[in-house]
mmCIF file of the N, C-alpha and C atoms, coordinates in Angstrom:
data_MODEL
# 
_entry.id   MODEL 
# 
loop_
_atom_site.group_PDB 
_atom_site.id 
_atom_site.type_symbol 
_atom_site.label_atom_id 
_atom_site.label_alt_id 
_atom_site.label_comp_id 
_atom_site.label_asym_id 
_atom_site.label_entity_id 
_atom_site.label_seq_id 
_atom_site.pdbx_PDB_ins_code 
_atom_site.Cartn_x 
_atom_site.Cartn_y 
_atom_site.Cartn_z 
_atom_site.occupancy 
_atom_site.B_iso_or_equiv 
_atom_site.pdbx_formal_charge 
_atom_site.auth_seq_id 
_atom_site.auth_comp_id 
_atom_site.auth_asym_id 
_atom_site.auth_atom_id 
_atom_site.pdbx_PDB_model_num 
ATOM 1   N N  . MET A 1 1  ? 88.920  118.056 112.801 1.00 0.00 ? 1  MET A N  1 
ATOM 2   C CA . MET A 1 1  ? 90.206  117.909 112.694 1.00 0.00 ? 1  MET A CA 1 
ATOM 3   C C  . MET A 1 1  ? 90.515  117.541 110.853 1.00 0.00 ? 1  MET A C  1 
ATOM 4   N N  . LEU A 1 2  ? 91.583  118.709 110.491 1.00 0.00 ? 2  LEU A N  1 
ATOM 5   C CA . LEU A 1 2  ? 91.762  118.413 109.054 1.00 0.00 ? 2  LEU A CA 1 
ATOM 6   C C  . LEU A 1 2  ? 92.808  117.330 108.852 1.00 0.00 ? 2  LEU A C  1 
ATOM 7   N N  . TRP A 1 3  ? 92.559  116.370 108.699 1.00 0.00 ? 3  TRP A N  1 
ATOM 8   C CA . TRP A 1 3  ? 93.801  115.390 108.407 1.00 0.00 ? 3  TRP A CA 1 
ATOM 9   C C  . TRP A 1 3  ? 93.948  115.265 107.386 1.00 0.00 ? 3  TRP A C  1 
ATOM 10  N N  . PHE A 1 4  ? 95.727  115.035 107.466 1.00 0.00 ? 4  PHE A N  1 
ATOM 11  C CA . PHE A 1 4  ? 96.189  115.069 105.910 1.00 0.00 ? 4  PHE A CA 1 
ATOM 12  C C  . PHE A 1 4  ? 95.854  114.018 105.215 1.00 0.00 ? 4  PHE A C  1 
ATOM 13  N N  . GLN A 1 5  ? 95.653  114.286 103.699 1.00 0.00 ? 5  GLN A N  1 
ATOM 14  C CA . GLN A 1 5  ? 94.844  113.255 102.847 1.00 0.00 ? 5  GLN A CA 1 
ATOM 15  C C  . GLN A 1 5  ? 95.879  112.283 101.852 1.00 0.00 ? 5  GLN A C  1 
ATOM 16  N N  . GLY A 1 6  ? 97.290  112.963 102.324 1.00 0.00 ? 6  GLY A N  1 
ATOM 17  C CA . GLY A 1 6  ? 98.582  112.552 101.477 1.00 0.00 ? 6  GLY A CA 1 
ATOM 18  C C  . GLY A 1 6  ? 98.977  111.138 101.927 1.00 0.00 ? 6  GLY A C  1 
ATOM 19  N N  . SER A 1 7  ? 100.048 110.771 101.560 1.00 0.00 ? 7  SER A N  1 
ATOM 20  C CA . SER A 1 7  ? 100.993 109.714 102.133 1.00 0.00 ? 7  SER A CA 1 
ATOM 21  C C  . SER A 1 7  ? 101.982 110.053 103.246 1.00 0.00 ? 7  SER A C  1 
ATOM 22  N N  . ILE A 1 8  ? 102.091 109.155 103.778 1.00 0.00 ? 8  ILE A N  1 
ATOM 23  C CA . ILE A 1 8  ? 103.263 109.617 105.336 1.00 0.00 ? 8  ILE A CA 1 
ATOM 24  C C  . ILE A 1 8  ? 104.460 110.114 104.806 1.00 0.00 ? 8  ILE A C  1 
ATOM 25  N N  . PRO A 1 9  ? 105.111 109.683 103.629 1.00 0.00 ? 9  PRO A N  1 
ATOM 26  C CA . PRO A 1 9  ? 106.569 110.478 103.210 1.00 0.00 ? 9  PRO A CA 1 
ATOM 27  C C  . PRO A 1 9  ? 106.088 112.062 102.707 1.00 0.00 ? 9  PRO A C  1 
ATOM 28  N N  . ASP A 1 10 ? 104.619 112.401 102.177 1.00 0.00 ? 10 ASP A N  1 
ATOM 29  C CA . ASP A 1 10 ? 104.050 113.807 102.060 1.00 0.00 ? 10 ASP A CA 1 
ATOM 30  C C  . ASP A 1 10 ? 103.799 114.362 102.950 1.00 0.00 ? 10 ASP A C  1 
ATOM 31  N N  . ALA A 1 11 ? 103.147 113.871 104.057 1.00 0.00 ? 11 ALA A N  1 
ATOM 32  C CA . ALA A 1 11 ? 102.879 114.245 105.335 1.00 0.00 ? 11 ALA A CA 1 
ATOM 33  C C  . ALA A 1 11 ? 104.385 114.908 106.083 1.00 0.00 ? 11 ALA A C  1 
ATOM 34  N N  . ILE A 1 12 ? 105.031 114.098 106.219 1.00 0.00 ? 12 ILE A N  1 
ATOM 35  C CA . ILE A 1 12 ? 106.243 114.180 107.130 1.00 0.00 ? 12 ILE A CA 1 
ATOM 36  C C  . ILE A 1 12 ? 106.771 115.288 106.243 1.00 0.00 ? 12 ILE A C  1 
ATOM 37  N N  . SER A 1 13 ? 106.949 115.550 104.846 1.00 0.00 ? 13 SER A N  1 
ATOM 38  C CA . SER A 1 13 ? 107.918 116.692 103.714 1.00 0.00 ? 13 SER A CA 1 
ATOM 39  C C  . SER A 1 13 ? 106.896 117.854 104.247 1.00 0.00 ? 13 SER A C  1 
ATOM 40  N N  . SER A 1 14 ? 105.670 117.848 104.332 1.00 0.00 ? 14 SER A N  1 
ATOM 41  C CA . SER A 1 14 ? 104.901 118.772 104.353 1.00 0.00 ? 14 SER A CA 1 
ATOM 42  C C  . SER A 1 14 ? 104.975 119.396 106.309 1.00 0.00 ? 14 SER A C  1 
ATOM 43  N N  . ALA A 1 15 ? 104.989 118.587 107.106 1.00 0.00 ? 15 ALA A N  1 
ATOM 44  C CA . ALA A 1 15 ? 105.383 119.141 108.211 1.00 0.00 ? 15 ALA A CA 1 
ATOM 45  C C  . ALA A 1 15 ? 106.470 119.810 108.841 1.00 0.00 ? 15 ALA A C  1 
ATOM 46  N N  . LYS A 1 16 ? 107.696 119.338 107.704 1.00 0.00 ? 16 LYS A N  1 
ATOM 47  C CA . LYS A 1 16 ? 109.211 119.697 107.801 1.00 0.00 ? 16 LYS A CA 1 
ATOM 48  C C  . LYS A 1 16 ? 108.855 120.924 107.136 1.00 0.00 ? 16 LYS A C  1 
ATOM 49  N N  . GLN A 1 17 ? 108.150 121.409 105.872 1.00 0.00 ? 17 GLN A N  1 
ATOM 50  C CA . GLN A 1 17 ? 107.898 122.748 105.374 1.00 0.00 ? 17 GLN A CA 1 
ATOM 51  C C  . GLN A 1 17 ? 107.413 123.501 106.054 1.00 0.00 ? 17 GLN A C  1 
ATOM 52  N N  . ARG A 1 18 ? 106.358 123.275 106.772 1.00 0.00 ? 18 ARG A N  1 
ATOM 53  C CA . ARG A 1 18 ? 105.669 124.087 108.022 1.00 0.00 ? 18 ARG A CA 1 
ATOM 54  C C  . ARG A 1 18 ? 106.509 124.474 108.832 1.00 0.00 ? 18 ARG A C  1 
ATOM 55  N N  . GLY A 1 19 ? 107.301 123.941 109.436 1.00 0.00 ? 19 GLY A N  1 
ATOM 56  C CA . GLY A 1 19 ? 108.041 123.524 110.303 1.00 0.00 ? 19 GLY A CA 1 
ATOM 57  C C  . GLY A 1 19 ? 107.221 123.079 111.801 1.00 0.00 ? 19 GLY A C  1 
ATOM 58  N N  . SER A 1 20 ? 106.188 122.512 111.353 1.00 0.00 ? 20 SER A N  1 
ATOM 59  C CA . SER A 1 20 ? 105.060 121.642 112.509 1.00 0.00 ? 20 SER A CA 1 
ATOM 60  C C  . SER A 1 20 ? 105.714 120.552 113.161 1.00 0.00 ? 20 SER A C  1 
ATOM 61  N N  . VAL A 1 21 ? 104.679 119.993 113.628 1.00 0.00 ? 21 VAL A N  1 
ATOM 62  C CA . VAL A 1 21 ? 105.157 118.250 114.522 1.00 0.00 ? 21 VAL A CA 1 
ATOM 63  C C  . VAL A 1 21 ? 104.292 117.594 113.614 1.00 0.00 ? 21 VAL A C  1 
ATOM 64  N N  . PHE A 1 22 ? 104.849 116.335 113.217 1.00 0.00 ? 22 PHE A N  1 
ATOM 65  C CA . PHE A 1 22 ? 104.179 115.250 112.825 1.00 0.00 ? 22 PHE A CA 1 
ATOM 66  C C  . PHE A 1 22 ? 103.781 114.194 113.605 1.00 0.00 ? 22 PHE A C  1 
ATOM 67  N N  . VAL A 1 23 ? 102.090 114.267 113.724 1.00 0.00 ? 23 VAL A N  1 
ATOM 68  C CA . VAL A 1 23 ? 101.389 113.668 114.416 1.00 0.00 ? 23 VAL A CA 1 
ATOM 69  C C  . VAL A 1 23 ? 101.010 112.236 113.777 1.00 0.00 ? 23 VAL A C  1 
ATOM 70  N N  . VAL A 1 24 ? 100.549 111.234 114.367 1.00 0.00 ? 24 VAL A N  1 
ATOM 71  C CA . VAL A 1 24 ? 100.235 109.562 113.604 1.00 0.00 ? 24 VAL A CA 1 
ATOM 72  C C  . VAL A 1 24 ? 99.295  109.034 114.623 1.00 0.00 ? 24 VAL A C  1 
ATOM 73  N N  . VAL A 1 25 ? 97.909  109.083 114.305 1.00 0.00 ? 25 VAL A N  1 
ATOM 74  C CA . VAL A 1 25 ? 96.691  109.035 115.191 1.00 0.00 ? 25 VAL A CA 1 
ATOM 75  C C  . VAL A 1 25 ? 96.717  107.687 114.546 1.00 0.00 ? 25 VAL A C  1 
ATOM 76  N N  . ILE A 1 26 ? 96.688  106.373 115.538 1.00 0.00 ? 26 ILE A N  1 
ATOM 77  C CA . ILE A 1 26 ? 96.421  105.149 115.022 1.00 0.00 ? 26 ILE A CA 1 
ATOM 78  C C  . ILE A 1 26 ? 95.153  104.457 115.631 1.00 0.00 ? 26 ILE A C  1 
ATOM 79  N N  . THR A 1 27 ? 94.428  104.400 114.776 1.00 0.00 ? 27 THR A N  1 
ATOM 80  C CA . THR A 1 27 ? 92.719  104.207 115.501 1.00 0.00 ? 27 THR A CA 1 
ATOM 81  C C  . THR A 1 27 ? 92.353  102.573 115.121 1.00 0.00 ? 27 THR A C  1 
ATOM 82  N N  . GLY A 1 28 ? 91.126  101.897 115.932 1.00 0.00 ? 28 GLY A N  1 
ATOM 83  C CA . GLY A 1 28 ? 90.772  100.875 115.613 1.00 0.00 ? 28 GLY A CA 1 
ATOM 84  C C  . GLY A 1 28 ? 89.326  100.847 115.750 1.00 0.00 ? 28 GLY A C  1 
ATOM 85  N N  . ASP A 1 29 ? 88.749  99.673  116.149 1.00 0.00 ? 29 ASP A N  1 
ATOM 86  C CA . ASP A 1 29 ? 87.254  99.358  116.326 1.00 0.00 ? 29 ASP A CA 1 
ATOM 87  C C  . ASP A 1 29 ? 87.079  99.457  117.598 1.00 0.00 ? 29 ASP A C  1 
ATOM 88  N N  . ASP A 1 30 ? 87.759  99.698  118.959 1.00 0.00 ? 30 ASP A N  1 
ATOM 89  C CA . ASP A 1 30 ? 87.391  99.445  120.353 1.00 0.00 ? 30 ASP A CA 1 
ATOM 90  C C  . ASP A 1 30 ? 86.899  101.400 120.849 1.00 0.00 ? 30 ASP A C  1 
ATOM 91  N N  . GLN A 1 31 ? 86.665  101.172 122.189 1.00 0.00 ? 31 GLN A N  1 
ATOM 92  C CA . GLN A 1 31 ? 86.474  102.103 122.888 1.00 0.00 ? 31 GLN A CA 1 
ATOM 93  C C  . GLN A 1 31 ? 87.550  102.909 123.039 1.00 0.00 ? 31 GLN A C  1 
ATOM 94  N N  . GLN A 1 32 ? 88.644  102.620 123.063 1.00 0.00 ? 32 GLN A N  1 
ATOM 95  C CA . GLN A 1 32 ? 89.699  103.708 123.505 1.00 0.00 ? 32 GLN A CA 1 
ATOM 96  C C  . GLN A 1 32 ? 90.018  104.429 122.005 1.00 0.00 ? 32 GLN A C  1 
ATOM 97  N N  . SER A 1 33 ? 90.019  103.960 121.097 1.00 0.00 ? 33 SER A N  1 
ATOM 98  C CA . SER A 1 33 ? 89.990  104.755 119.584 1.00 0.00 ? 33 SER A CA 1 
ATOM 99  C C  . SER A 1 33 ? 88.826  105.642 119.555 1.00 0.00 ? 33 SER A C  1 
ATOM 100 N N  . SER A 1 34 ? 87.579  105.283 119.638 1.00 0.00 ? 34 SER A N  1 
ATOM 101 C CA . SER A 1 34 ? 86.614  106.200 119.823 1.00 0.00 ? 34 SER A CA 1 
ATOM 102 C C  . SER A 1 34 ? 86.980  107.401 120.672 1.00 0.00 ? 34 SER A C  1 
ATOM 103 N N  . GLN A 1 35 ? 87.222  107.160 121.866 1.00 0.00 ? 35 GLN A N  1 
ATOM 104 C CA . GLN A 1 35 ? 87.474  108.088 122.963 1.00 0.00 ? 35 GLN A CA 1 
ATOM 105 C C  . GLN A 1 35 ? 88.712  109.258 122.334 1.00 0.00 ? 35 GLN A C  1 
ATOM 106 N N  . LEU A 1 36 ? 89.788  108.538 121.628 1.00 0.00 ? 36 LEU A N  1 
ATOM 107 C CA . LEU A 1 36 ? 90.695  109.455 121.445 1.00 0.00 ? 36 LEU A CA 1 
ATOM 108 C C  . LEU A 1 36 ? 89.922  110.155 120.323 1.00 0.00 ? 36 LEU A C  1 
ATOM 109 N N  . MET A 1 37 ? 89.015  109.341 118.941 1.00 0.00 ? 37 MET A N  1 
ATOM 110 C CA . MET A 1 37 ? 89.324  110.062 118.131 1.00 0.00 ? 37 MET A CA 1 
ATOM 111 C C  . MET A 1 37 ? 87.935  111.433 118.398 1.00 0.00 ? 37 MET A C  1 
ATOM 112 N N  . SER A 1 38 ? 87.424  111.141 119.361 1.00 0.00 ? 38 SER A N  1 
ATOM 113 C CA . SER A 1 38 ? 86.187  112.460 120.004 1.00 0.00 ? 38 SER A CA 1 
ATOM 114 C C  . SER A 1 38 ? 87.201  113.463 120.268 1.00 0.00 ? 38 SER A C  1 
ATOM 115 N N  . SER A 1 39 ? 88.163  113.078 121.046 1.00 0.00 ? 39 SER A N  1 
ATOM 116 C CA . SER A 1 39 ? 89.254  114.184 121.585 1.00 0.00 ? 39 SER A CA 1 
ATOM 117 C C  . SER A 1 39 ? 89.372  115.017 120.687 1.00 0.00 ? 39 SER A C  1 
ATOM 118 N N  . TRP A 1 40 ? 90.168  114.303 119.358 1.00 0.00 ? 40 TRP A N  1 
ATOM 119 C CA . TRP A 1 40 ? 90.618  115.009 118.238 1.00 0.00 ? 40 TRP A CA 1 
ATOM 120 C C  . TRP A 1 40 ? 89.752  115.570 117.746 1.00 0.00 ? 40 TRP A C  1 
ATOM 121 N N  . GLU A 1 41 ? 88.427  115.330 117.582 1.00 0.00 ? 41 GLU A N  1 
ATOM 122 C CA . GLU A 1 41 ? 87.466  116.371 116.777 1.00 0.00 ? 41 GLU A CA 1 
ATOM 123 C C  . GLU A 1 41 ? 86.803  117.218 117.951 1.00 0.00 ? 41 GLU A C  1 
ATOM 124 N N  . ASP A 1 42 ? 86.989  117.557 118.840 1.00 0.00 ? 42 ASP A N  1 
ATOM 125 C CA . ASP A 1 42 ? 86.528  118.549 119.811 1.00 0.00 ? 42 ASP A CA 1 
ATOM 126 C C  . ASP A 1 42 ? 87.356  119.876 119.235 1.00 0.00 ? 42 ASP A C  1 
ATOM 127 N N  . ASP A 1 43 ? 86.593  120.723 118.985 1.00 0.00 ? 43 ASP A N  1 
ATOM 128 C CA . ASP A 1 43 ? 86.831  122.670 118.157 1.00 0.00 ? 43 ASP A CA 1 
ATOM 129 C C  . ASP A 1 43 ? 88.232  122.873 118.730 1.00 0.00 ? 43 ASP A C  1 
ATOM 130 N N  . ILE A 1 44 ? 88.360  123.031 119.696 1.00 0.00 ? 44 ILE A N  1 
ATOM 131 C CA . ILE A 1 44 ? 89.584  123.409 120.645 1.00 0.00 ? 44 ILE A CA 1 
ATOM 132 C C  . ILE A 1 44 ? 90.787  122.681 120.291 1.00 0.00 ? 44 ILE A C  1 
ATOM 133 N N  . VAL A 1 45 ? 90.904  121.405 120.524 1.00 0.00 ? 45 VAL A N  1 
ATOM 134 C CA . VAL A 1 45 ? 91.721  120.716 120.082 1.00 0.00 ? 45 VAL A CA 1 
ATOM 135 C C  . VAL A 1 45 ? 92.201  120.719 118.544 1.00 0.00 ? 45 VAL A C  1 
ATOM 136 N N  . SER A 1 46 ? 90.848  120.684 117.820 1.00 0.00 ? 46 SER A N  1 
ATOM 137 C CA . SER A 1 46 ? 91.211  120.575 116.347 1.00 0.00 ? 46 SER A CA 1 
ATOM 138 C C  . SER A 1 46 ? 91.741  121.936 116.026 1.00 0.00 ? 46 SER A C  1 
ATOM 139 N N  . GLU A 1 47 ? 91.206  123.106 116.545 1.00 0.00 ? 47 GLU A N  1 
ATOM 140 C CA . GLU A 1 47 ? 91.879  124.168 115.714 1.00 0.00 ? 47 GLU A CA 1 
ATOM 141 C C  . GLU A 1 47 ? 93.237  124.522 116.199 1.00 0.00 ? 47 GLU A C  1 
ATOM 142 N N  . SER A 1 48 ? 93.783  124.020 117.493 1.00 0.00 ? 48 SER A N  1 
ATOM 143 C CA . SER A 1 48 ? 94.957  124.251 118.086 1.00 0.00 ? 48 SER A CA 1 
ATOM 144 C C  . SER A 1 48 ? 96.078  123.307 117.302 1.00 0.00 ? 48 SER A C  1 
ATOM 145 N N  . ALA A 1 49 ? 95.508  121.959 117.045 1.00 0.00 ? 49 ALA A N  1 
ATOM 146 C CA . ALA A 1 49 ? 96.285  121.024 116.568 1.00 0.00 ? 49 ALA A CA 1 
ATOM 147 C C  . ALA A 1 49 ? 96.895  121.437 115.052 1.00 0.00 ? 49 ALA A C  1 
ATOM 148 N N  . ASN A 1 50 ? 95.267  122.197 114.071 1.00 0.00 ? 50 ASN A N  1 
ATOM 149 C CA . ASN A 1 50 ? 95.953  122.596 112.674 1.00 0.00 ? 50 ASN A CA 1 
ATOM 150 C C  . ASN A 1 50 ? 96.828  123.772 112.934 1.00 0.00 ? 50 ASN A C  1 
ATOM 151 N N  . SER A 1 51 ? 96.674  124.623 113.423 1.00 0.00 ? 51 SER A N  1 
ATOM 152 C CA . SER A 1 51 ? 98.056  125.456 113.680 1.00 0.00 ? 51 SER A CA 1 
ATOM 153 C C  . SER A 1 51 ? 99.237  125.023 113.879 1.00 0.00 ? 51 SER A C  1 
ATOM 154 N N  . CYS A 1 52 ? 99.730  124.095 114.637 1.00 0.00 ? 52 CYS A N  1 
ATOM 155 C CA . CYS A 1 52 ? 101.023 123.304 115.127 1.00 0.00 ? 52 CYS A CA 1 
ATOM 156 C C  . CYS A 1 52 ? 101.107 121.907 113.883 1.00 0.00 ? 52 CYS A C  1 
ATOM 157 N N  . CYS A 1 53 ? 100.157 121.318 113.534 1.00 0.00 ? 53 CYS A N  1 
ATOM 158 C CA . CYS A 1 53 ? 100.893 120.131 113.425 1.00 0.00 ? 53 CYS A CA 1 
ATOM 159 C C  . CYS A 1 53 ? 100.560 119.583 112.105 1.00 0.00 ? 53 CYS A C  1 
ATOM 160 N N  . VAL A 1 54 ? 100.897 118.238 111.355 1.00 0.00 ? 54 VAL A N  1 
ATOM 161 C CA . VAL A 1 54 ? 100.290 118.007 110.414 1.00 0.00 ? 54 VAL A CA 1 
ATOM 162 C C  . VAL A 1 54 ? 100.065 116.228 110.735 1.00 0.00 ? 54 VAL A C  1 
ATOM 163 N N  . ALA A 1 55 ? 99.068  116.232 110.461 1.00 0.00 ? 55 ALA A N  1 
ATOM 164 C CA . ALA A 1 55 ? 98.516  114.887 111.519 1.00 0.00 ? 55 ALA A CA 1 
ATOM 165 C C  . ALA A 1 55 ? 97.660  114.241 110.380 1.00 0.00 ? 55 ALA A C  1 
ATOM 166 N N  . ILE A 1 56 ? 97.963  112.725 110.570 1.00 0.00 ? 56 ILE A N  1 
ATOM 167 C CA . ILE A 1 56 ? 97.528  111.278 109.739 1.00 0.00 ? 56 ILE A CA 1 
ATOM 168 C C  . ILE A 1 56 ? 96.846  110.672 110.800 1.00 0.00 ? 56 ILE A C  1 
ATOM 169 N N  . ARG A 1 57 ? 95.926  110.213 110.070 1.00 0.00 ? 57 ARG A N  1 
ATOM 170 C CA . ARG A 1 57 ? 94.908  109.113 110.989 1.00 0.00 ? 57 ARG A CA 1 
ATOM 171 C C  . ARG A 1 57 ? 95.506  107.827 109.761 1.00 0.00 ? 57 ARG A C  1 
ATOM 172 N N  . VAL A 1 58 ? 95.686  106.620 110.537 1.00 0.00 ? 58 VAL A N  1 
ATOM 173 C CA . VAL A 1 58 ? 95.709  105.265 110.126 1.00 0.00 ? 58 VAL A CA 1 
ATOM 174 C C  . VAL A 1 58 ? 95.158  104.174 111.216 1.00 0.00 ? 58 VAL A C  1 
ATOM 175 N N  . ASP A 1 59 ? 94.341  103.342 110.128 1.00 0.00 ? 59 ASP A N  1 
ATOM 176 C CA . ASP A 1 59 ? 93.901  102.308 110.941 1.00 0.00 ? 59 ASP A CA 1 
ATOM 177 C C  . ASP A 1 59 ? 94.791  101.201 111.522 1.00 0.00 ? 59 ASP A C  1 
ATOM 178 N N  . ALA A 1 60 ? 94.397  100.571 112.463 1.00 0.00 ? 60 ALA A N  1 
ATOM 179 C CA . ALA A 1 60 ? 95.652  99.762  112.930 1.00 0.00 ? 60 ALA A CA 1 
ATOM 180 C C  . ALA A 1 60 ? 95.656  98.348  112.156 1.00 0.00 ? 60 ALA A C  1 
ATOM 181 N N  . LYS A 1 61 ? 94.850  98.296  111.788 1.00 0.00 ? 61 LYS A N  1 
ATOM 182 C CA . LYS A 1 61 ? 94.714  97.000  110.931 1.00 0.00 ? 61 LYS A CA 1 
ATOM 183 C C  . LYS A 1 61 ? 95.080  97.182  109.374 1.00 0.00 ? 61 LYS A C  1 
ATOM 184 N N  . SER A 1 62 ? 96.007  98.321  108.803 1.00 0.00 ? 62 SER A N  1 
ATOM 185 C CA . SER A 1 62 ? 96.417  98.507  107.760 1.00 0.00 ? 62 SER A CA 1 
ATOM 186 C C  . SER A 1 62 ? 97.660  98.014  107.418 1.00 0.00 ? 62 SER A C  1 
ATOM 187 N N  . ASP A 1 63 ? 98.150  98.253  106.136 1.00 0.00 ? 63 ASP A N  1 
ATOM 188 C CA . ASP A 1 63 ? 99.353  98.026  105.840 1.00 0.00 ? 63 ASP A CA 1 
ATOM 189 C C  . ASP A 1 63 ? 100.192 98.841  106.168 1.00 0.00 ? 63 ASP A C  1 
ATOM 190 N N  . THR A 1 64 ? 99.433  100.020 105.663 1.00 0.00 ? 64 THR A N  1 
ATOM 191 C CA . THR A 1 64 ? 100.191 101.622 106.418 1.00 0.00 ? 64 THR A CA 1 
ATOM 192 C C  . THR A 1 64 ? 100.534 101.511 107.747 1.00 0.00 ? 64 THR A C  1 
ATOM 193 N N  . CYS A 1 65 ? 99.783  101.157 108.512 1.00 0.00 ? 65 CYS A N  1 
ATOM 194 C CA . CYS A 1 65 ? 99.998  100.973 110.017 1.00 0.00 ? 65 CYS A CA 1 
ATOM 195 C C  . CYS A 1 65 ? 101.670 99.863  110.523 1.00 0.00 ? 65 CYS A C  1 
ATOM 196 N N  . VAL A 1 66 ? 101.197 98.762  109.818 1.00 0.00 ? 66 VAL A N  1 
ATOM 197 C CA . VAL A 1 66 ? 102.095 97.926  109.947 1.00 0.00 ? 66 VAL A CA 1 
ATOM 198 C C  . VAL A 1 66 ? 103.507 98.228  109.262 1.00 0.00 ? 66 VAL A C  1 
ATOM 199 N N  . GLN A 1 67 ? 103.341 98.834  108.285 1.00 0.00 ? 67 GLN A N  1 
ATOM 200 C CA . GLN A 1 67 ? 105.037 99.650  107.911 1.00 0.00 ? 67 GLN A CA 1 
ATOM 201 C C  . GLN A 1 67 ? 105.511 100.530 108.602 1.00 0.00 ? 67 GLN A C  1 
ATOM 202 N N  . PHE A 1 68 ? 104.595 101.536 108.976 1.00 0.00 ? 68 PHE A N  1 
ATOM 203 C CA . PHE A 1 68 ? 104.979 102.402 110.191 1.00 0.00 ? 68 PHE A CA 1 
ATOM 204 C C  . PHE A 1 68 ? 105.404 102.189 111.430 1.00 0.00 ? 68 PHE A C  1 
ATOM 205 N N  . SER A 1 69 ? 104.692 101.259 111.798 1.00 0.00 ? 69 SER A N  1 
ATOM 206 C CA . SER A 1 69 ? 105.215 100.453 112.789 1.00 0.00 ? 69 SER A CA 1 
ATOM 207 C C  . SER A 1 69 ? 106.814 100.068 112.780 1.00 0.00 ? 69 SER A C  1 
ATOM 208 N N  . GLN A 1 70 ? 106.786 99.535  111.383 1.00 0.00 ? 70 GLN A N  1 
ATOM 209 C CA . GLN A 1 70 ? 108.706 98.658  111.518 1.00 0.00 ? 70 GLN A CA 1 
ATOM 210 C C  . GLN A 1 70 ? 109.595 99.923  111.420 1.00 0.00 ? 70 GLN A C  1 
ATOM 211 N N  . ILE A 1 71 ? 108.900 100.878 110.642 1.00 0.00 ? 71 ILE A N  1 
ATOM 212 C CA . ILE A 1 71 ? 109.606 101.974 110.909 1.00 0.00 ? 71 ILE A CA 1 
ATOM 213 C C  . ILE A 1 71 ? 110.055 102.650 111.846 1.00 0.00 ? 71 ILE A C  1 
ATOM 214 N N  . CYS A 1 72 ? 108.980 103.306 112.872 1.00 0.00 ? 72 CYS A N  1 
ATOM 215 C CA . CYS A 1 72 ? 109.347 103.379 114.205 1.00 0.00 ? 72 CYS A CA 1 
ATOM 216 C C  . CYS A 1 72 ? 110.032 102.993 115.340 1.00 0.00 ? 72 CYS A C  1 
ATOM 217 N N  . ILE A 1 73 ? 110.179 101.179 115.136 1.00 0.00 ? 73 ILE A N  1 
ATOM 218 C CA . ILE A 1 73 ? 110.604 100.431 115.763 1.00 0.00 ? 73 ILE A CA 1 
ATOM 219 C C  . ILE A 1 73 ? 112.436 100.640 115.562 1.00 0.00 ? 73 ILE A C  1 
ATOM 220 N N  . LEU A 1 74 ? 112.433 100.702 113.970 1.00 0.00 ? 74 LEU A N  1 
ATOM 221 C CA . LEU A 1 74 ? 113.907 100.892 113.667 1.00 0.00 ? 74 LEU A CA 1 
ATOM 222 C C  . LEU A 1 74 ? 113.975 102.093 114.234 1.00 0.00 ? 74 LEU A C  1 
ATOM 223 N N  . PHE A 1 75 ? 113.589 103.795 114.030 1.00 0.00 ? 75 PHE A N  1 
ATOM 224 C CA . PHE A 1 75 ? 114.136 104.520 114.424 1.00 0.00 ? 75 PHE A CA 1 
ATOM 225 C C  . PHE A 1 75 ? 114.288 104.655 115.910 1.00 0.00 ? 75 PHE A C  1 
ATOM 226 N N  . VAL A 1 76 ? 113.837 104.067 116.978 1.00 0.00 ? 76 VAL A N  1 
ATOM 227 C CA . VAL A 1 76 ? 113.891 104.178 118.271 1.00 0.00 ? 76 VAL A CA 1 
ATOM 228 C C  . VAL A 1 76 ? 115.007 103.136 118.544 1.00 0.00 ? 76 VAL A C  1 
ATOM 229 N N  . LEU A 1 77 ? 115.269 102.002 117.867 1.00 0.00 ? 77 LEU A N  1 
ATOM 230 C CA . LEU A 1 77 ? 116.452 101.119 117.956 1.00 0.00 ? 77 LEU A CA 1 
ATOM 231 C C  . LEU A 1 77 ? 117.669 101.428 117.641 1.00 0.00 ? 77 LEU A C  1 
ATOM 232 N N  . SER A 1 78 ? 117.508 102.753 116.609 1.00 0.00 ? 78 SER A N  1 
ATOM 233 C CA . SER A 1 78 ? 118.828 103.427 116.454 1.00 0.00 ? 78 SER A CA 1 
ATOM 234 C C  . SER A 1 78 ? 119.625 104.420 117.336 1.00 0.00 ? 78 SER A C  1 
ATOM 235 N N  . TYR A 1 79 ? 118.466 104.814 118.280 1.00 0.00 ? 79 TYR A N  1 
ATOM 236 C CA . TYR A 1 79 ? 119.001 105.657 119.124 1.00 0.00 ? 79 TYR A CA 1 
ATOM 237 C C  . TYR A 1 79 ? 119.444 104.736 120.473 1.00 0.00 ? 79 TYR A C  1 
# 
């Protein structure tokens, strides 16, 4: 999987420019995260995702994850 290496705002901007889906994958140190990541690294999934998505990987314990979670809550609550 070719994970976007820039910031979340840059990833969103890139997705808009490409007309792609913006995907955030939040990972941790648990078994579910390992299974999730192995799915994303599958050649077929990776190839398909790279053609239609701008995807970033965020560690569940990072400040970025906390900030993104707060934004998502606000976005959902606004609907």
